[in-house]
C-alpha positions, 0 to 999 in steps of 0.5 A: 890186236887180238892175242891167243894164248897156249900151252898150259898144262898139267904137270908135276912140282919141278916141271916145265912148260912153255906158254905162247901168245900169239898176236894178230900183229906185230908189238915189238917196240910198239906194245908193252907186253906182259904175263898175268896169272890170276889163281882161284879166289886171288887177284890178277897179278902180274909175272912179267913184263916188258916195256917198248924199250925192252926193260923187263920185270919180273916178279920176285916169285918167278925171278930165276924160274921164269923167262920171256921171249919173243919171236918177232917174225912170229908176232908170238910171246912166249913164257918159258916155266921151269922148276914149277911149283904148286904156287904157280897153279893159275889161270896164265894171260897175256897182254898187250898195252901202252901205260907206262904201269906195266904191273898194273893189269888196268894198264893192258889194253887187249888180253889173251883168253888165258891158258890154264897152268896146274901144278901138282905137288 
């Protein structure tokens, strides 16, 4: 599976961005999918992850502000990010995998190239 992430950019605190992750083939009900982020000097962390079953995990830091969705016809995953904060600044990655450990980056098999999100205060 090839993944292409896009949609990052520079936004002021309180603003919104929508990230996209286009997959080369179907991912729904076949793969677990996730959005991760990595800030400079920090480890990669899960933002949101969705199991094949549809159950969804959101990191506490983004609950109520970020929403994951998908367009199955386009094989595209989205991450709507609202009320952005400076601490959301990071490179964001989408990934797919089949391990049950959906919060663990090492459980994912394929990764997009990452898209930079910068939130200014």
